[in-house]
C-alpha angles and dihedrals in degrees: 000000000000115000117207123170143148112249129196114215111179105314093334127100117206137167116244121198127185127179119180115223127179102284104011139359129259109238132190129176108192129193129179093268104031148340147237116230134187125242093270092074127081120252092190090059091047090051093047090051089049094238123160095238137157129193127219128180138207095036129140104160141034090257090053089053093050092051096043125106119237109255100181138008137195119236090254090055089050088052087058089056099261121138137173113278096037116121116244091238087061094055101046092099089052097053099037 
């Protein structure tokens, strides 16, 4: 079953989506300017589409996503001030 819900984190509202697959879930945390995606999703496609996207790995829950470190960014995400190594909680104001 696909879970999709609005979440409030501090003063930010974001859309969280989780879809269980066979070995791990697909996770996306979307703000109004960009999104965080799990390792299942394709950074090259996000770059080609000019999305402000970051990729995290090893996540199974919303809390895991929030505590994860950014592994990769698109150029548009870098233009927002996001770089690898930042924690997702640190970038929420930049993507929402």
